[in-house]
mmCIF file as Biopython writes it, N, C-alpha, C and O atoms, coordinates in Angstrom:
data_model
#
loop_
_atom_site.group_PDB
_atom_site.id
_atom_site.type_symbol
_atom_site.label_atom_id
_atom_site.label_alt_id
_atom_site.label_comp_id
_atom_site.label_asym_id
_atom_site.label_entity_id
_atom_site.label_seq_id
_atom_site.pdbx_PDB_ins_code
_atom_site.Cartn_x
_atom_site.Cartn_y
_atom_site.Cartn_z
_atom_site.occupancy
_atom_site.B_iso_or_equiv
_atom_site.auth_seq_id
_atom_site.auth_asym_id
_atom_site.pdbx_PDB_model_num
ATOM 1   N N  . UNK A ? 1  ? 0.741   -0.812 -0.376 1.0 0.0 1  A 1 
ATOM 2   C CA . UNK A ? 1  ? 0.375   -0.029 0.030  1.0 0.0 1  A 1 
ATOM 3   C C  . UNK A ? 1  ? 0.666   1.246  0.080  1.0 0.0 1  A 1 
ATOM 4   O O  . UNK A ? 1  ? 1.530   1.480  0.925  1.0 0.0 1  A 1 
ATOM 5   N N  . UNK A ? 2  ? 0.218   2.332  -0.594 1.0 0.0 2  A 1 
ATOM 6   C CA . UNK A ? 2  ? 1.528   3.186  -0.934 1.0 0.0 2  A 1 
ATOM 7   C C  . UNK A ? 2  ? 1.220   4.559  0.413  1.0 0.0 2  A 1 
ATOM 8   O O  . UNK A ? 2  ? 0.208   5.117  0.837  1.0 0.0 2  A 1 
ATOM 9   N N  . UNK A ? 3  ? 2.661   4.652  0.708  1.0 0.0 3  A 1 
ATOM 10  C CA . UNK A ? 3  ? 2.548   5.435  1.718  1.0 0.0 3  A 1 
ATOM 11  C C  . UNK A ? 3  ? 1.767   7.134  2.479  1.0 0.0 3  A 1 
ATOM 12  O O  . UNK A ? 3  ? 1.899   7.908  3.427  1.0 0.0 3  A 1 
ATOM 13  N N  . UNK A ? 4  ? 0.824   6.869  1.046  1.0 0.0 4  A 1 
ATOM 14  C CA . UNK A ? 4  ? -0.379  8.302  0.863  1.0 0.0 4  A 1 
ATOM 15  C C  . UNK A ? 4  ? -1.376  7.324  1.270  1.0 0.0 4  A 1 
ATOM 16  O O  . UNK A ? 4  ? -1.937  8.073  2.071  1.0 0.0 4  A 1 
ATOM 17  N N  . UNK A ? 5  ? -2.106  6.134  1.360  1.0 0.0 5  A 1 
ATOM 18  C CA . UNK A ? 5  ? -2.776  5.557  1.530  1.0 0.0 5  A 1 
ATOM 19  C C  . UNK A ? 5  ? -2.468  5.544  2.824  1.0 0.0 5  A 1 
ATOM 20  O O  . UNK A ? 5  ? -3.322  6.168  3.453  1.0 0.0 5  A 1 
ATOM 21  N N  . UNK A ? 6  ? -1.599  5.096  3.523  1.0 0.0 6  A 1 
ATOM 22  C CA . UNK A ? 6  ? -1.595  4.324  5.118  1.0 0.0 6  A 1 
ATOM 23  C C  . UNK A ? 6  ? -2.514  5.883  5.564  1.0 0.0 6  A 1 
ATOM 24  O O  . UNK A ? 6  ? -3.538  6.051  6.226  1.0 0.0 6  A 1 
ATOM 25  N N  . UNK A ? 7  ? -1.438  7.005  4.733  1.0 0.0 7  A 1 
ATOM 26  C CA . UNK A ? 7  ? -1.596  7.966  5.989  1.0 0.0 7  A 1 
ATOM 27  C C  . UNK A ? 7  ? -3.443  9.287  6.079  1.0 0.0 7  A 1 
ATOM 28  O O  . UNK A ? 7  ? -4.004  10.170 6.729  1.0 0.0 7  A 1 
ATOM 29  N N  . UNK A ? 8  ? -3.553  8.254  4.648  1.0 0.0 8  A 1 
ATOM 30  C CA . UNK A ? 8  ? -4.828  8.917  4.631  1.0 0.0 8  A 1 
ATOM 31  C C  . UNK A ? 8  ? -5.621  8.118  5.416  1.0 0.0 8  A 1 
ATOM 32  O O  . UNK A ? 8  ? -6.438  8.579  6.214  1.0 0.0 8  A 1 
ATOM 33  N N  . UNK A ? 9  ? -5.451  7.080  5.257  1.0 0.0 9  A 1 
ATOM 34  C CA . UNK A ? 9  ? -6.534  6.922  6.662  1.0 0.0 9  A 1 
ATOM 35  C C  . UNK A ? 9  ? -6.352  6.762  7.978  1.0 0.0 9  A 1 
ATOM 36  O O  . UNK A ? 9  ? -7.226  6.675  8.841  1.0 0.0 9  A 1 
ATOM 37  N N  . UNK A ? 10 ? -4.764  6.715  8.153  1.0 0.0 10 A 1 
ATOM 38  C CA . UNK A ? 10 ? -4.591  7.185  9.787  1.0 0.0 10 A 1 
ATOM 39  C C  . UNK A ? 10 ? -4.928  8.295  9.743  1.0 0.0 10 A 1 
ATOM 40  O O  . UNK A ? 10 ? -4.711  8.521  10.934 1.0 0.0 10 A 1 
ATOM 41  N N  . UNK A ? 11 ? -5.337  9.345  9.322  1.0 0.0 11 A 1 
ATOM 42  C CA . UNK A ? 11 ? -6.251  10.657 9.012  1.0 0.0 11 A 1 
ATOM 43  C C  . UNK A ? 11 ? -7.157  10.779 9.259  1.0 0.0 11 A 1 
ATOM 44  O O  . UNK A ? 11 ? -7.490  11.414 10.260 1.0 0.0 11 A 1 
ATOM 45  N N  . UNK A ? 12 ? -8.027  10.179 8.392  1.0 0.0 12 A 1 
ATOM 46  C CA . UNK A ? 12 ? -9.445  9.650  8.054  1.0 0.0 12 A 1 
ATOM 47  C C  . UNK A ? 12 ? -9.637  9.258  9.665  1.0 0.0 12 A 1 
ATOM 48  O O  . UNK A ? 12 ? -10.645 9.730  10.191 1.0 0.0 12 A 1 
ATOM 49  N N  . UNK A ? 13 ? -8.953  8.614  10.316 1.0 0.0 13 A 1 
ATOM 50  C CA . UNK A ? 13 ? -9.775  7.599  11.604 1.0 0.0 13 A 1 
ATOM 51  C C  . UNK A ? 13 ? -9.362  8.296  13.166 1.0 0.0 13 A 1 
ATOM 52  O O  . UNK A ? 13 ? -9.954  8.048  14.217 1.0 0.0 13 A 1 
ATOM 53  N N  . UNK A ? 14 ? -8.182  9.229  12.997 1.0 0.0 14 A 1 
ATOM 54  C CA . UNK A ? 14 ? -7.934  10.309 13.778 1.0 0.0 14 A 1 
ATOM 55  C C  . UNK A ? 14 ? -8.977  11.353 13.308 1.0 0.0 14 A 1 
ATOM 56  O O  . UNK A ? 14 ? -9.977  11.381 14.026 1.0 0.0 14 A 1 
ATOM 57  N N  . UNK A ? 15 ? -8.971  12.552 11.863 1.0 0.0 15 A 1 
ATOM 58  C CA . UNK A ? 15 ? -10.310 12.825 12.272 1.0 0.0 15 A 1 
ATOM 59  C C  . UNK A ? 15 ? -11.847 12.644 12.811 1.0 0.0 15 A 1 
ATOM 60  O O  . UNK A ? 15 ? -12.559 13.376 13.498 1.0 0.0 15 A 1 
ATOM 61  N N  . UNK A ? 16 ? -12.089 11.167 12.119 1.0 0.0 16 A 1 
ATOM 62  C CA . UNK A ? 16 ? -13.440 10.156 12.591 1.0 0.0 16 A 1 
ATOM 63  C C  . UNK A ? 16 ? -13.211 10.531 13.796 1.0 0.0 16 A 1 
ATOM 64  O O  . UNK A ? 16 ? -14.046 11.431 13.881 1.0 0.0 16 A 1 
ATOM 65  N N  . UNK A ? 17 ? -12.521 10.493 15.120 1.0 0.0 17 A 1 
ATOM 66  C CA . UNK A ? 17 ? -12.205 9.979  16.647 1.0 0.0 17 A 1 
ATOM 67  C C  . UNK A ? 17 ? -11.888 11.222 16.823 1.0 0.0 17 A 1 
ATOM 68  O O  . UNK A ? 17 ? -11.075 11.290 17.745 1.0 0.0 17 A 1 
ATOM 69  N N  . UNK A ? 18 ? -12.205 12.536 16.263 1.0 0.0 18 A 1 
ATOM 70  C CA . UNK A ? 18 ? -11.868 14.095 17.009 1.0 0.0 18 A 1 
ATOM 71  C C  . UNK A ? 18 ? -13.162 14.431 16.743 1.0 0.0 18 A 1 
ATOM 72  O O  . UNK A ? 18 ? -13.652 15.250 17.520 1.0 0.0 18 A 1 
ATOM 73  N N  . UNK A ? 19 ? -13.756 14.079 15.981 1.0 0.0 19 A 1 
ATOM 74  C CA . UNK A ? 19 ? -14.915 14.239 15.677 1.0 0.0 19 A 1 
ATOM 75  C C  . UNK A ? 19 ? -16.474 13.564 16.827 1.0 0.0 19 A 1 
ATOM 76  O O  . UNK A ? 19 ? -17.557 13.980 17.239 1.0 0.0 19 A 1 
ATOM 77  N N  . UNK A ? 20 ? -15.604 12.301 16.901 1.0 0.0 20 A 1 
ATOM 78  C CA . UNK A ? 20 ? -16.623 11.472 17.905 1.0 0.0 20 A 1 
ATOM 79  C C  . UNK A ? 20 ? -17.110 10.389 16.679 1.0 0.0 20 A 1 
ATOM 80  O O  . UNK A ? 20 ? -17.094 9.158  16.700 1.0 0.0 20 A 1 
ATOM 81  N N  . UNK A ? 21 ? -17.462 11.135 15.819 1.0 0.0 21 A 1 
ATOM 82  C CA . UNK A ? 21 ? -17.900 9.998  14.553 1.0 0.0 21 A 1 
ATOM 83  C C  . UNK A ? 21 ? -17.104 8.276  13.917 1.0 0.0 21 A 1 
ATOM 84  O O  . UNK A ? 21 ? -15.914 8.000  14.067 1.0 0.0 21 A 1 
ATOM 85  N N  . UNK A ? 22 ? -18.067 7.428  13.282 1.0 0.0 22 A 1 
ATOM 86  C CA . UNK A ? 22 ? -17.111 6.739  13.032 1.0 0.0 22 A 1 
ATOM 87  C C  . UNK A ? 22 ? -16.220 6.890  11.712 1.0 0.0 22 A 1 
ATOM 88  O O  . UNK A ? 22 ? -16.471 7.896  11.049 1.0 0.0 22 A 1 
ATOM 89  N N  . UNK A ? 23 ? -15.444 6.236  11.339 1.0 0.0 23 A 1 
ATOM 90  C CA . UNK A ? 23 ? -13.966 6.726  10.075 1.0 0.0 23 A 1 
ATOM 91  C C  . UNK A ? 23 ? -15.451 6.270  9.037  1.0 0.0 23 A 1 
ATOM 92  O O  . UNK A ? 23 ? -15.764 7.051  8.138  1.0 0.0 23 A 1 
ATOM 93  N N  . UNK A ? 24 ? -15.993 5.431  9.181  1.0 0.0 24 A 1 
ATOM 94  C CA . UNK A ? 24 ? -16.811 4.862  7.704  1.0 0.0 24 A 1 
ATOM 95  C C  . UNK A ? 24 ? -17.765 6.278  7.896  1.0 0.0 24 A 1 
ATOM 96  O O  . UNK A ? 24 ? -17.652 7.115  7.000  1.0 0.0 24 A 1 
ATOM 97  N N  . UNK A ? 25 ? -18.501 6.513  8.786  1.0 0.0 25 A 1 
ATOM 98  C CA . UNK A ? 25 ? -19.307 7.792  8.447  1.0 0.0 25 A 1 
ATOM 99  C C  . UNK A ? 25 ? -18.899 9.490  7.820  1.0 0.0 25 A 1 
ATOM 100 O O  . UNK A ? 25 ? -19.498 10.318 7.134  1.0 0.0 25 A 1 
ATOM 101 N N  . UNK A ? 26 ? -17.527 9.418  8.510  1.0 0.0 26 A 1 
ATOM 102 C CA . UNK A ? 26 ? -16.591 10.688 7.884  1.0 0.0 26 A 1 
ATOM 103 C C  . UNK A ? 26 ? -16.677 10.179 6.710  1.0 0.0 26 A 1 
ATOM 104 O O  . UNK A ? 26 ? -17.692 10.545 6.118  1.0 0.0 26 A 1 
ATOM 105 N N  . UNK A ? 27 ? -15.701 9.153  5.875  1.0 0.0 27 A 1 
ATOM 106 C CA . UNK A ? 27 ? -15.353 9.154  4.716  1.0 0.0 27 A 1 
ATOM 107 C C  . UNK A ? 27 ? -16.986 9.050  3.778  1.0 0.0 27 A 1 
ATOM 108 O O  . UNK A ? 27 ? -16.995 9.277  2.568  1.0 0.0 27 A 1 
ATOM 109 N N  . UNK A ? 28 ? -18.054 8.748  4.405  1.0 0.0 28 A 1 
ATOM 110 C CA . UNK A ? 28 ? -19.977 8.461  3.500  1.0 0.0 28 A 1 
ATOM 111 C C  . UNK A ? 28 ? -19.259 10.076 2.925  1.0 0.0 28 A 1 
ATOM 112 O O  . UNK A ? 28 ? -18.667 10.284 1.866  1.0 0.0 28 A 1 
ATOM 113 N N  . UNK A ? 29 ? -19.604 11.162 4.168  1.0 0.0 29 A 1 
ATOM 114 C CA . UNK A ? 29 ? -19.158 12.105 4.270  1.0 0.0 29 A 1 
ATOM 115 C C  . UNK A ? 29 ? -18.578 12.607 2.836  1.0 0.0 29 A 1 
ATOM 116 O O  . UNK A ? 29 ? -19.008 12.857 1.710  1.0 0.0 29 A 1 
ATOM 117 N N  . UNK A ? 30 ? -17.224 12.606 3.615  1.0 0.0 30 A 1 
ATOM 118 C CA . UNK A ? 30 ? -16.838 13.365 2.514  1.0 0.0 30 A 1 
ATOM 119 C C  . UNK A ? 30 ? -16.835 12.655 0.891  1.0 0.0 30 A 1 
ATOM 120 O O  . UNK A ? 30 ? -16.830 13.575 0.073  1.0 0.0 30 A 1 
ATOM 121 N N  . UNK A ? 31 ? -16.835 11.508 0.323  1.0 0.0 31 A 1 
ATOM 122 C CA . UNK A ? 31 ? -17.225 11.262 -0.626 1.0 0.0 31 A 1 
ATOM 123 C C  . UNK A ? 31 ? -18.364 11.810 -1.013 1.0 0.0 31 A 1 
ATOM 124 O O  . UNK A ? 31 ? -18.698 11.807 -2.197 1.0 0.0 31 A 1 
ATOM 125 N N  . UNK A ? 32 ? -19.163 12.394 0.029  1.0 0.0 32 A 1 
ATOM 126 C CA . UNK A ? 32 ? -20.868 12.762 -0.685 1.0 0.0 32 A 1 
ATOM 127 C C  . UNK A ? 32 ? -20.388 14.560 -1.542 1.0 0.0 32 A 1 
ATOM 128 O O  . UNK A ? 32 ? -20.743 15.111 -2.584 1.0 0.0 32 A 1 
ATOM 129 N N  . UNK A ? 33 ? -19.540 14.898 -0.524 1.0 0.0 33 A 1 
ATOM 130 C CA . UNK A ? 33 ? -19.017 16.630 -0.907 1.0 0.0 33 A 1 
ATOM 131 C C  . UNK A ? 33 ? -18.004 16.614 -1.990 1.0 0.0 33 A 1 
ATOM 132 O O  . UNK A ? 33 ? -17.930 17.552 -2.784 1.0 0.0 33 A 1 
ATOM 133 N N  . UNK A ? 34 ? -17.224 15.585 -2.050 1.0 0.0 34 A 1 
ATOM 134 C CA . UNK A ? 34 ? -16.424 14.920 -3.769 1.0 0.0 34 A 1 
ATOM 135 C C  . UNK A ? 34 ? -15.165 15.753 -3.185 1.0 0.0 34 A 1 
ATOM 136 O O  . UNK A ? 34 ? -14.391 16.337 -3.943 1.0 0.0 34 A 1 
ATOM 137 N N  . UNK A ? 35 ? -15.022 15.760 -1.791 1.0 0.0 35 A 1 
ATOM 138 C CA . UNK A ? 35 ? -13.421 16.106 -1.219 1.0 0.0 35 A 1 
ATOM 139 C C  . UNK A ? 35 ? -12.609 14.823 -0.475 1.0 0.0 35 A 1 
ATOM 140 O O  . UNK A ? 35 ? -12.118 15.017 0.637  1.0 0.0 35 A 1 
ATOM 141 N N  . UNK A ? 36 ? -12.516 13.815 -0.976 1.0 0.0 36 A 1 
ATOM 142 C CA . UNK A ? 36 ? -11.901 12.456 -0.847 1.0 0.0 36 A 1 
ATOM 143 C C  . UNK A ? 36 ? -10.583 13.042 -1.950 1.0 0.0 36 A 1 
ATOM 144 O O  . UNK A ? 36 ? -9.439  13.325 -1.596 1.0 0.0 36 A 1 
ATOM 145 N N  . UNK A ? 37 ? -10.892 13.082 -2.719 1.0 0.0 37 A 1 
ATOM 146 C CA . UNK A ? 37 ? -9.033  12.850 -3.829 1.0 0.0 37 A 1 
ATOM 147 C C  . UNK A ? 37 ? -8.621  13.938 -3.578 1.0 0.0 37 A 1 
ATOM 148 O O  . UNK A ? 37 ? -7.404  14.001 -3.749 1.0 0.0 37 A 1 
ATOM 149 N N  . UNK A ? 38 ? -9.479  15.678 -2.939 1.0 0.0 38 A 1 
ATOM 150 C CA . UNK A ? 38 ? -8.386  17.073 -2.841 1.0 0.0 38 A 1 
ATOM 151 C C  . UNK A ? 38 ? -7.047  16.774 -1.096 1.0 0.0 38 A 1 
ATOM 152 O O  . UNK A ? 38 ? -5.899  17.121 -0.819 1.0 0.0 38 A 1 
ATOM 153 N N  . UNK A ? 39 ? -8.426  15.763 -0.233 1.0 0.0 39 A 1 
ATOM 154 C CA . UNK A ? 39 ? -7.737  15.142 1.561  1.0 0.0 39 A 1 
ATOM 155 C C  . UNK A ? 39 ? -6.504  14.667 0.871  1.0 0.0 39 A 1 
ATOM 156 O O  . UNK A ? 39 ? -5.430  15.259 0.973  1.0 0.0 39 A 1 
ATOM 157 N N  . UNK A ? 40 ? -6.723  13.321 -0.005 1.0 0.0 40 A 1 
ATOM 158 C CA . UNK A ? 40 ? -5.418  12.327 -0.580 1.0 0.0 40 A 1 
ATOM 159 C C  . UNK A ? 40 ? -4.422  13.267 -0.933 1.0 0.0 40 A 1 
ATOM 160 O O  . UNK A ? 40 ? -3.309  13.186 -0.413 1.0 0.0 40 A 1 
ATOM 161 N N  . UNK A ? 41 ? -4.763  14.390 -1.980 1.0 0.0 41 A 1 
ATOM 162 C CA . UNK A ? 41 ? -3.986  15.191 -2.578 1.0 0.0 41 A 1 
ATOM 163 C C  . UNK A ? 41 ? -3.225  15.785 -1.612 1.0 0.0 41 A 1 
ATOM 164 O O  . UNK A ? 41 ? -2.149  16.230 -2.013 1.0 0.0 41 A 1 
ATOM 165 N N  . UNK A ? 42 ? -3.495  15.928 -0.381 1.0 0.0 42 A 1 
ATOM 166 C CA . UNK A ? 42 ? -2.812  16.729 0.224  1.0 0.0 42 A 1 
ATOM 167 C C  . UNK A ? 42 ? -1.630  16.653 1.231  1.0 0.0 42 A 1 
ATOM 168 O O  . UNK A ? 42 ? -1.050  17.500 1.911  1.0 0.0 42 A 1 
ATOM 169 N N  . UNK A ? 43 ? -1.480  15.142 1.041  1.0 0.0 43 A 1 
ATOM 170 C CA . UNK A ? 43 ? -0.468  14.181 1.706  1.0 0.0 43 A 1 
ATOM 171 C C  . UNK A ? 43 ? 0.851   15.180 1.716  1.0 0.0 43 A 1 
ATOM 172 O O  . UNK A ? 43 ? 1.412   15.389 2.792  1.0 0.0 43 A 1 
ATOM 173 N N  . UNK A ? 44 ? 1.120   15.520 1.041  1.0 0.0 44 A 1 
ATOM 174 C CA . UNK A ? 44 ? 2.486   16.037 1.507  1.0 0.0 44 A 1 
ATOM 175 C C  . UNK A ? 44 ? 2.417   16.907 2.585  1.0 0.0 44 A 1 
ATOM 176 O O  . UNK A ? 44 ? 3.026   16.670 3.628  1.0 0.0 44 A 1 
ATOM 177 N N  . UNK A ? 45 ? 1.522   18.189 2.379  1.0 0.0 45 A 1 
ATOM 178 C CA . UNK A ? 45 ? 1.017   19.501 3.526  1.0 0.0 45 A 1 
ATOM 179 C C  . UNK A ? 45 ? 0.706   18.219 4.932  1.0 0.0 45 A 1 
ATOM 180 O O  . UNK A ? 45 ? 1.586   17.876 5.722  1.0 0.0 45 A 1 
ATOM 181 N N  . UNK A ? 46 ? -0.277  17.860 4.941  1.0 0.0 46 A 1 
ATOM 182 C CA . UNK A ? 46 ? -0.435  16.892 5.953  1.0 0.0 46 A 1 
ATOM 183 C C  . UNK A ? 46 ? -0.121  16.050 6.750  1.0 0.0 46 A 1 
ATOM 184 O O  . UNK A ? 46 ? -0.586  15.779 7.858  1.0 0.0 46 A 1 
ATOM 185 N N  . UNK A ? 47 ? 0.802   15.564 6.096  1.0 0.0 47 A 1 
ATOM 186 C CA . UNK A ? 47 ? 2.156   14.220 7.299  1.0 0.0 47 A 1 
ATOM 187 C C  . UNK A ? 47 ? 3.193   15.118 7.929  1.0 0.0 47 A 1 
ATOM 188 O O  . UNK A ? 47 ? 3.850   14.755 8.904  1.0 0.0 47 A 1 
ATOM 189 N N  . UNK A ? 48 ? 3.399   16.946 7.041  1.0 0.0 48 A 1 
ATOM 190 C CA . UNK A ? 48 ? 4.478   17.358 7.711  1.0 0.0 48 A 1 
ATOM 191 C C  . UNK A ? 48 ? 4.064   18.515 8.907  1.0 0.0 48 A 1 
ATOM 192 O O  . UNK A ? 48 ? 4.867   19.255 9.475  1.0 0.0 48 A 1 
ATOM 193 N N  . UNK A ? 49 ? 2.478   18.459 9.143  1.0 0.0 49 A 1 
ATOM 194 C CA . UNK A ? 49 ? 1.981   19.898 10.099 1.0 0.0 49 A 1 
ATOM 195 C C  . UNK A ? 49 ? 1.279   18.865 11.742 1.0 0.0 49 A 1 
ATOM 196 O O  . UNK A ? 49 ? 1.416   17.647 11.851 1.0 0.0 49 A 1 
ATOM 197 N N  . UNK A ? 50 ? 0.918   19.327 12.288 1.0 0.0 50 A 1 
ATOM 198 C CA . UNK A ? 50 ? 0.171   19.169 13.474 1.0 0.0 50 A 1 
ATOM 199 C C  . UNK A ? 50 ? -0.934  18.755 12.980 1.0 0.0 50 A 1 
ATOM 200 O O  . UNK A ? 50 ? -1.428  19.210 11.949 1.0 0.0 50 A 1 
ATOM 201 N N  . UNK A ? 51 ? -1.503  17.702 13.790 1.0 0.0 51 A 1 
ATOM 202 C CA . UNK A ? 51 ? -2.747  16.981 12.924 1.0 0.0 51 A 1 
ATOM 203 C C  . UNK A ? 51 ? -4.110  17.885 12.827 1.0 0.0 51 A 1 
ATOM 204 O O  . UNK A ? 51 ? -5.061  17.863 12.046 1.0 0.0 51 A 1 
ATOM 205 N N  . UNK A ? 52 ? -3.706  18.878 14.231 1.0 0.0 52 A 1 
ATOM 206 C CA . UNK A ? 52 ? -4.577  19.535 14.492 1.0 0.0 52 A 1 
ATOM 207 C C  . UNK A ? 52 ? -5.262  21.019 13.286 1.0 0.0 52 A 1 
ATOM 208 O O  . UNK A ? 52 ? -6.415  21.375 13.046 1.0 0.0 52 A 1 
ATOM 209 N N  . UNK A ? 53 ? -3.720  21.610 12.715 1.0 0.0 53 A 1 
ATOM 210 C CA . UNK A ? 53 ? -3.615  22.019 11.474 1.0 0.0 53 A 1 
ATOM 211 C C  . UNK A ? 53 ? -4.842  21.482 9.976  1.0 0.0 53 A 1 
ATOM 212 O O  . UNK A ? 53 ? -5.563  22.006 9.128  1.0 0.0 53 A 1 
ATOM 213 N N  . UNK A ? 54 ? -4.358  19.975 10.499 1.0 0.0 54 A 1 
ATOM 214 C CA . UNK A ? 54 ? -5.171  19.567 9.274  1.0 0.0 54 A 1 
ATOM 215 C C  . UNK A ? 54 ? -6.709  19.359 9.049  1.0 0.0 54 A 1 
ATOM 216 O O  . UNK A ? 54 ? -7.497  19.646 8.148  1.0 0.0 54 A 1 
ATOM 217 N N  . UNK A ? 55 ? -6.800  18.640 10.443 1.0 0.0 55 A 1 
ATOM 218 C CA . UNK A ? 55 ? -8.502  18.744 10.754 1.0 0.0 55 A 1 
ATOM 219 C C  . UNK A ? 55 ? -8.715  20.780 10.214 1.0 0.0 55 A 1 
ATOM 220 O O  . UNK A ? 55 ? -9.640  21.131 9.481  1.0 0.0 55 A 1 
ATOM 221 N N  . UNK A ? 56 ? -8.072  21.396 10.560 1.0 0.0 56 A 1 
ATOM 222 C CA . UNK A ? 56 ? -8.848  22.423 10.293 1.0 0.0 56 A 1 
ATOM 223 C C  . UNK A ? 56 ? -9.208  23.148 9.576  1.0 0.0 56 A 1 
ATOM 224 O O  . UNK A ? 56 ? -10.002 24.087 9.624  1.0 0.0 56 A 1 
ATOM 225 N N  . UNK A ? 57 ? -7.914  22.221 8.016  1.0 0.0 57 A 1 
ATOM 226 C CA . UNK A ? 57 ? -7.579  22.425 6.756  1.0 0.0 57 A 1 
ATOM 227 C C  . UNK A ? 57 ? -8.669  22.162 6.040  1.0 0.0 57 A 1 
ATOM 228 O O  . UNK A ? 57 ? -9.213  22.904 5.223  1.0 0.0 57 A 1 
ATOM 229 N N  . UNK A ? 58 ? -9.221  20.224 6.625  1.0 0.0 58 A 1 
ATOM 230 C CA . UNK A ? 58 ? -10.496 19.474 5.732  1.0 0.0 58 A 1 
ATOM 231 C C  . UNK A ? 58 ? -11.712 20.612 6.762  1.0 0.0 58 A 1 
ATOM 232 O O  . UNK A ? 58 ? -12.480 21.456 6.300  1.0 0.0 58 A 1 
ATOM 233 N N  . UNK A ? 59 ? -11.616 20.437 7.438  1.0 0.0 59 A 1 
ATOM 234 C CA . UNK A ? 59 ? -13.152 21.302 7.784  1.0 0.0 59 A 1 
ATOM 235 C C  . UNK A ? 59 ? -13.323 22.658 7.081  1.0 0.0 59 A 1 
ATOM 236 O O  . UNK A ? 59 ? -14.400 23.055 6.636  1.0 0.0 59 A 1 
ATOM 237 N N  . UNK A ? 60 ? -12.145 23.342 7.021  1.0 0.0 60 A 1 
ATOM 238 C CA . UNK A ? 60 ? -12.708 24.562 5.609  1.0 0.0 60 A 1 
ATOM 239 C C  . UNK A ? 60 ? -13.004 24.252 4.306  1.0 0.0 60 A 1 
ATOM 240 O O  . UNK A ? 60 ? -13.955 24.702 3.666  1.0 0.0 60 A 1 
ATOM 241 N N  . UNK A ? 61 ? -11.793 23.120 3.749  1.0 0.0 61 A 1 
ATOM 242 C CA . UNK A ? 61 ? -12.380 22.410 2.492  1.0 0.0 61 A 1 
ATOM 243 C C  . UNK A ? 61 ? -14.094 21.482 2.552  1.0 0.0 61 A 1 
ATOM 244 O O  . UNK A ? 61 ? -14.719 21.229 1.522  1.0 0.0 61 A 1 
ATOM 245 N N  . UNK A ? 62 ? -14.516 21.154 3.763  1.0 0.0 62 A 1 
ATOM 246 C CA . UNK A ? 62 ? -15.978 21.026 3.664  1.0 0.0 62 A 1 
ATOM 247 C C  . UNK A ? 62 ? -16.817 22.046 3.790  1.0 0.0 62 A 1 
ATOM 248 O O  . UNK A ? 62 ? -17.936 22.175 3.294  1.0 0.0 62 A 1 
ATOM 249 N N  . UNK A ? 63 ? -16.174 22.819 4.532  1.0 0.0 63 A 1 
ATOM 250 C CA . UNK A ? 63 ? -17.402 23.923 4.452  1.0 0.0 63 A 1 
ATOM 251 C C  . UNK A ? 63 ? -17.349 25.108 2.906  1.0 0.0 63 A 1 
ATOM 252 O O  . UNK A ? 63 ? -18.270 25.850 2.568  1.0 0.0 63 A 1 
ATOM 253 N N  . UNK A ? 64 ? -16.310 24.993 2.366  1.0 0.0 64 A 1 
ATOM 254 C CA . UNK A ? 64 ? -16.483 26.146 1.694  1.0 0.0 64 A 1 
ATOM 255 C C  . UNK A ? 64 ? -15.873 25.501 0.581  1.0 0.0 64 A 1 
ATOM 256 O O  . UNK A ? 64 ? -15.928 26.258 -0.388 1.0 0.0 64 A 1 
ATOM 257 N N  . UNK A ? 65 ? -15.108 24.023 0.208  1.0 0.0 65 A 1 
ATOM 258 C CA . UNK A ? 65 ? -14.559 23.595 -1.111 1.0 0.0 65 A 1 
ATOM 259 C C  . UNK A ? 65 ? -13.030 24.285 -0.852 1.0 0.0 65 A 1 
ATOM 260 O O  . UNK A ? 65 ? -12.395 24.837 -1.751 1.0 0.0 65 A 1 
ATOM 261 N N  . UNK A ? 66 ? -12.647 24.174 0.294  1.0 0.0 66 A 1 
ATOM 262 C CA . UNK A ? 66 ? -11.203 25.456 0.376  1.0 0.0 66 A 1 
ATOM 263 C C  . UNK A ? 66 ? -10.218 24.798 0.898  1.0 0.0 66 A 1 
ATOM 264 O O  . UNK A ? 66 ? -10.137 23.812 0.165  1.0 0.0 66 A 1 
ATOM 265 N N  . UNK A ? 67 ? -9.319  24.696 1.790  1.0 0.0 67 A 1 
ATOM 266 C CA . UNK A ? 67 ? -8.118  24.990 2.619  1.0 0.0 67 A 1 
ATOM 267 C C  . UNK A ? 67 ? -8.768  26.460 3.609  1.0 0.0 67 A 1 
ATOM 268 O O  . UNK A ? 67 ? -9.153  27.414 2.933  1.0 0.0 67 A 1 
ATOM 269 N N  . UNK A ? 68 ? -8.851  26.566 4.982  1.0 0.0 68 A 1 
ATOM 270 C CA . UNK A ? 68 ? -9.117  27.138 5.595  1.0 0.0 68 A 1 
ATOM 271 C C  . UNK A ? 68 ? -8.088  28.266 5.921  1.0 0.0 68 A 1 
ATOM 272 O O  . UNK A ? 68 ? -6.907  27.939 5.811  1.0 0.0 68 A 1 
ATOM 273 N N  . UNK A ? 69 ? -8.350  29.495 6.289  1.0 0.0 69 A 1 
ATOM 274 C CA . UNK A ? 69 ? -7.058  30.423 6.917  1.0 0.0 69 A 1 
ATOM 275 C C  . UNK A ? 69 ? -6.292  29.874 7.453  1.0 0.0 69 A 1 
ATOM 276 O O  . UNK A ? 69 ? -5.193  29.676 6.933  1.0 0.0 69 A 1 
ATOM 277 N N  . UNK A ? 70 ? -6.727  29.251 9.198  1.0 0.0 70 A 1 
ATOM 278 C CA . UNK A ? 70 ? -5.986  28.195 9.936  1.0 0.0 70 A 1 
ATOM 279 C C  . UNK A ? 70 ? -4.698  27.519 9.608  1.0 0.0 70 A 1 
ATOM 280 O O  . UNK A ? 70 ? -3.557  27.502 10.069 1.0 0.0 70 A 1 
ATOM 281 N N  . UNK A ? 71 ? -5.676  26.691 8.127  1.0 0.0 71 A 1 
ATOM 282 C CA . UNK A ? 71 ? -5.079  25.656 7.557  1.0 0.0 71 A 1 
ATOM 283 C C  . UNK A ? 71 ? -3.235  26.102 6.916  1.0 0.0 71 A 1 
ATOM 284 O O  . UNK A ? 71 ? -3.017  27.193 6.388  1.0 0.0 71 A 1 
ATOM 285 N N  . UNK A ? 72 ? -2.197  25.112 7.098  1.0 0.0 72 A 1 
ATOM 286 C CA . UNK A ? 72 ? -1.045  25.305 6.032  1.0 0.0 72 A 1 
ATOM 287 C C  . UNK A ? 72 ? -0.786  25.899 5.087  1.0 0.0 72 A 1 
ATOM 288 O O  . UNK A ? 72 ? -1.943  26.273 4.892  1.0 0.0 72 A 1 
ATOM 289 N N  . UNK A ? 73 ? -0.412  26.202 4.533  1.0 0.0 73 A 1 
ATOM 290 C CA . UNK A ? 73 ? -0.334  26.151 3.283  1.0 0.0 73 A 1 
ATOM 291 C C  . UNK A ? 73 ? 0.875   26.518 2.505  1.0 0.0 73 A 1 
ATOM 292 O O  . UNK A ? 73 ? 0.867   26.439 1.277  1.0 0.0 73 A 1 
#
């Protein structure tokens, strides 16, 4: 399995835990919003920063289809 996929799964599970939801529920929401690939493609940024920053970025992507101002870019 590619390292990007390993990290995506880790990020998905950590995000779900932070939000008090199941990973499958979060993944379904990401799929419905069409943001799975965007989040996956941000591997280079997300794996080098604090998870809290990645979570803030993901929240922004989900709300507006773009990274939040607090996410590192």
